[in-house]
Residue, then its C-alpha position, 0 to 999 in steps of 0.5 A: x434911437x440908434x442901434x449898434x451892430x458889431x461885425x468883423x473883417x479880416x486884415x485885407x478888408x474882407x467882410x466876415x459875415x458868419x456872426x454879428x452881435x450887439x454885445x461889445x464885450x462878445x464882439x471884442x473877444x470874438x475879434x481877438x480870438x479870430x484875429x479880425x477887425x472889429x467894426x461898429x455899424x450904427x443904424x438910426x431906428x425910424x420905425x417898425x411894423x409887423x407885417x405878418x405873424x406866423x407864431x400862433x398855433x392851433x393850441x393857441x387858438x383853442x386857448x383864445x376861445x377859452x379866454x373869451x370867458x375870462x372875467x365872466x361868472x359861470x351860470x348858477x346851476x341849482x339842483x333841486x329834489x322834489x321829494x320823489x327822486x326827481x332832480 
């Protein structure tokens, strides 16, 4: 699978690195507006692997603990009255 990223350079061949996109329409409009050359960079996707995850917060951890009980019915609690006001 290939990935195409559009970048830009000026008339002298200097790279314009402030912005890039994968959207050809946006890239074309940006190049025309700023009088830049439009460059298509094609990369072959070979593999990806998450090496670290910093997205979980303390709130997420609390929710994960609650999720441990998903699908488990709560215990049945039956209160009885023995006729003497004791439950």
